[in-house]
N, C-alpha and C positions, 0 to 999 in steps of 0.2 A: 504494500500500500504506500503510495507516494503522497505525503501531506501537501496541502495547498498552503504554501508559505507566502502567497501574495496578499493574504489578509493577516489580521492580527489576532492574538489570543488563540494560537494554534495548538491543538493537542496532536502531536505527531504520532505518539504511541503511548498506550497505557494498558498494561496487561500483567497477568500472573501466569508464569510459565514453569515448566518442569525440565528445563535445560539450563546449561551454563549461560550466564548473561555477562555483559561487559559495559563499561562506561562508553567505550568507543561506539558501540551499537546505538546508544541513545544520543551521543554527541553528533554523530553523522546525520541523524534525522532532524536535528534542530539547526544545523549549520545553514547560514544564509548570508549573503553579502550585506544585507541591511543591518546585521547584528555585530556590534563591537564587543560584546561580552557573552561568554558562555561559562556558566557555572555548573560544575558536575558534583555528584555525590556518589560515593560507593559505600554501602553498608557491608562491611567485610566481617566474616566469621573470625572472632578472636579466640585465643587459647585460654581464656579465663573469664570467670564471672563471679563477682563478689568474693574474691579470694580462693575460688575453687578452680582447678584445672579442667578445661573443657576439651574433649576429644573430637566430638562431632555434634552437629545439629540436624534435626529433621523438621522441616516446615510442612504444615498441613493447612490447607485452605478450605474454607466453607465454599460450597458451590457458587455462592454469590460474589466471591472475592474479585473476579475479573470485572464484573459489572460495577462493583463499589470502587475499585481503583480507577476505572474510567470516569465515574462520577466525581471523584476527588480531583482528577486531572482537569475536568471541565470546570469545576468550581474555582480552581486556582487560575485557570486561563481566563475565566470571566472576571476575576478580581484584578488580574494583570493583563489587560487586553493587548499590550504591546510585546508579549513574549511568545515564544514557541517552546513547548516542553515535551519531554518524553520520560516515561518511568516504567520500570519493570521490577517485579518482585518474583523471586524464584521460590519454588516449593520442591520438596523432596529432600534427599539426603545431601548434606553439604559438609565439607571438611574445612579445617582451619585454612584461612586465606581465600576461601571462595567468596564470591560476591552474592549476597542475599538480596540487596536492593540497589538498583542503579537508576540514576536520574540525571537529566541534563536540562538546563533552562537557558535559553538564549534571549537576549534583548539588545536594543541599541546601546544601552548604558548599563553599568555594573550594578547600581543600586537596586533597580527592579529585578534584575536577574538573581542577585543574592537573596532578596526578600522573597521572591516567588519560590526559589529552590528550597529555602528553609520551611516555608509554609507547606509546600508539596510533601516534603519528607515527614513533617510533623503530622499532617493529616492522613498520610498513608498509615503511619504507625497508630494513629488514633482511631481510624474508621474502618480500615480493611480487615475483614475477619480471617486472620492468619494466626496460627499458634505454632510455637516451636517446642520441640522436645530436645533438651540438652543432655548429652551423655558426658559424665564427668570421669576424671581419671581415678576416682575412688570406687568406680563401678556403679554408682547411683545415677539415676536419671531424674529429670524434672521437666514438667510441662509449664510453659510460660506463655501467657497471652501476649500477642503483639499489639493488642488493643490497649490504649491508655497509657 
Protein backbone atom coordinates (compact mmCIF):
# COMPACT_ATOMS: atom_id res chain seq x y z
CA UNK A 1 0.00 0.00 0.00
CA UNK A 2 1.45 3.37 -1.02
CA UNK A 3 0.34 6.21 1.26
CA UNK A 4 -0.91 9.47 -0.20
CA UNK A 5 1.69 11.93 1.05
CA UNK A 6 0.26 14.81 -0.99
CA UNK A 7 -2.05 15.65 1.89
CA UNK A 8 -1.41 16.19 5.58
CA UNK A 9 -2.11 14.05 8.62
CA UNK A 10 -1.20 10.85 6.81
CA UNK A 11 -1.24 7.44 8.47
CA UNK A 12 1.14 5.54 6.22
CA UNK A 13 0.93 2.33 8.25
CA UNK A 14 -0.55 1.14 11.54
CA UNK A 15 -0.63 -2.57 12.28
CA UNK A 16 0.01 -5.43 14.68
CA UNK A 17 2.12 -8.16 13.05
CA UNK A 18 3.72 -11.49 13.90
CA UNK A 19 7.01 -10.95 12.07
CA UNK A 20 10.22 -9.03 12.75
CA UNK A 21 9.79 -5.26 12.39
CA UNK A 22 12.23 -2.41 11.90
CA UNK A 23 12.48 1.33 12.24
CA UNK A 24 13.63 1.52 8.61
CA UNK A 25 10.34 -0.01 7.47
CA UNK A 26 8.38 2.77 9.18
CA UNK A 27 10.83 5.52 8.31
CA UNK A 28 10.72 4.70 4.58
CA UNK A 29 6.93 5.04 4.56
CA UNK A 30 6.92 8.56 6.03
CA UNK A 31 9.84 9.97 4.02
CA UNK A 32 8.90 12.91 1.83
CA UNK A 33 10.74 15.95 0.45
CA UNK A 34 8.33 18.25 2.33
CA UNK A 35 9.53 16.98 5.69
CA UNK A 36 12.68 18.23 7.42
CA UNK A 37 12.23 16.15 10.57
CA UNK A 38 11.79 12.42 11.03
CA UNK A 39 11.52 11.13 14.59
CA UNK A 40 11.74 7.39 15.17
CA UNK A 41 11.12 5.15 18.16
CA UNK A 42 12.18 1.57 18.74
CA UNK A 43 10.77 -0.30 21.72
CA UNK A 44 13.47 -2.93 22.19
CA UNK A 45 13.30 -6.03 24.40
CA UNK A 46 15.76 -5.47 27.24
CA UNK A 47 17.45 -8.07 29.44
CA UNK A 48 16.00 -6.89 32.76
CA UNK A 49 12.82 -5.69 34.42
CA UNK A 50 12.66 -4.31 37.94
CA UNK A 51 15.96 -5.92 38.93
CA UNK A 52 15.19 -9.33 37.44
CA UNK A 53 16.94 -10.87 34.44
CA UNK A 54 14.66 -11.29 31.42
CA UNK A 55 15.35 -14.07 28.91
CA UNK A 56 12.45 -13.72 26.47
CA UNK A 57 9.08 -12.04 25.95
CA UNK A 58 5.96 -13.28 24.26
CA UNK A 59 3.36 -10.73 23.16
CA UNK A 60 -0.29 -11.71 22.73
CA UNK A 61 -2.85 -9.42 21.12
CA UNK A 62 -6.62 -9.26 21.42
CA UNK A 63 -8.33 -9.75 18.01
CA UNK A 64 -9.19 -6.02 18.02
CA UNK A 65 -5.56 -4.89 18.42
CA UNK A 66 -4.94 -4.09 14.74
CA UNK A 67 -8.12 -2.02 14.59
CA UNK A 68 -7.25 -0.19 17.81
CA UNK A 69 -3.69 0.66 16.71
CA UNK A 70 -5.16 2.06 13.46
CA UNK A 71 -7.60 4.17 15.50
CA UNK A 72 -4.72 5.44 17.65
CA UNK A 73 -2.73 6.40 14.57
CA UNK A 74 -5.71 8.24 13.05
CA UNK A 75 -6.28 10.08 16.34
CA UNK A 76 -2.66 11.28 16.42
CA UNK A 77 -2.75 12.26 12.74
CA UNK A 78 -5.94 14.24 13.36
CA UNK A 79 -4.30 16.09 16.24
CA UNK A 80 -1.16 16.77 14.17
CA UNK A 81 -2.44 17.38 10.64
CA UNK A 82 1.00 18.25 9.25
CA UNK A 83 2.65 14.90 10.00
CA UNK A 84 2.95 11.53 8.37
CA UNK A 85 3.27 8.54 10.68
CA UNK A 86 3.80 4.80 10.68
CA UNK A 87 3.61 2.40 13.62
CA UNK A 88 3.96 -1.36 14.04
CA UNK A 89 3.67 -3.56 17.13
CA UNK A 90 5.00 -7.09 16.99
CA UNK A 91 3.38 -10.09 18.63
CA UNK A 92 4.71 -13.58 19.24
CA UNK A 93 7.98 -14.71 20.78
CA UNK A 94 10.75 -12.09 20.96
CA UNK A 95 14.31 -12.28 22.24
CA UNK A 96 16.58 -9.72 23.83
CA UNK A 97 17.32 -6.95 21.33
CA UNK A 98 14.26 -7.59 19.16
CA UNK A 99 12.02 -4.63 18.34
CA UNK A 100 8.53 -4.92 19.81
CA UNK A 101 7.29 -1.45 18.78
CA UNK A 102 8.51 0.61 15.83
CA UNK A 103 7.27 4.08 14.95
CA UNK A 104 8.27 6.96 12.70
CA UNK A 105 6.76 10.43 12.47
CA UNK A 106 7.74 12.99 9.85
CA UNK A 107 6.94 16.70 9.77
CA UNK A 108 8.27 19.89 8.25
CA UNK A 109 9.67 20.86 11.66
CA UNK A 110 11.06 18.91 14.63
CA UNK A 111 8.70 20.08 17.40
CA UNK A 112 5.50 18.56 15.98
CA UNK A 113 7.38 15.41 14.93
CA UNK A 114 8.70 14.86 18.47
CA UNK A 115 5.37 15.70 20.08
CA UNK A 116 3.36 13.46 17.75
CA UNK A 117 5.83 10.58 18.15
CA UNK A 118 5.65 10.77 21.94
CA UNK A 119 1.85 10.85 21.88
CA UNK A 120 1.71 7.98 19.39
CA UNK A 121 3.87 5.72 21.56
CA UNK A 122 2.02 6.68 24.74
CA UNK A 123 -1.40 6.00 23.20
CA UNK A 124 -0.30 2.68 21.72
CA UNK A 125 0.84 1.59 25.19
CA UNK A 126 -2.35 2.97 26.77
CA UNK A 127 -5.02 1.75 24.36
CA UNK A 128 -3.88 -1.21 22.25
CA UNK A 129 -4.91 -4.52 23.87
CA UNK A 130 -1.59 -6.37 23.90
CA UNK A 131 -0.15 -8.36 26.81
CA UNK A 132 3.35 -9.69 27.33
CA UNK A 133 4.58 -12.75 29.15
CA UNK A 134 8.11 -12.29 30.46
CA UNK A 135 10.39 -15.26 31.11
CA UNK A 136 12.96 -14.56 33.80
CA UNK A 137 16.38 -16.09 34.38
CA UNK A 138 15.15 -17.57 37.68
CA UNK A 139 12.67 -19.79 35.80
CA UNK A 140 9.58 -17.75 36.66
CA UNK A 141 7.21 -16.08 34.21
CA UNK A 142 4.96 -13.07 34.58
CA UNK A 143 2.12 -11.61 32.52
CA UNK A 144 2.11 -7.84 32.12
CA UNK A 145 -0.54 -5.73 30.45
CA UNK A 146 0.79 -3.37 27.82
CA UNK A 147 -2.23 -1.23 28.64
CA UNK A 148 -1.75 1.66 31.00
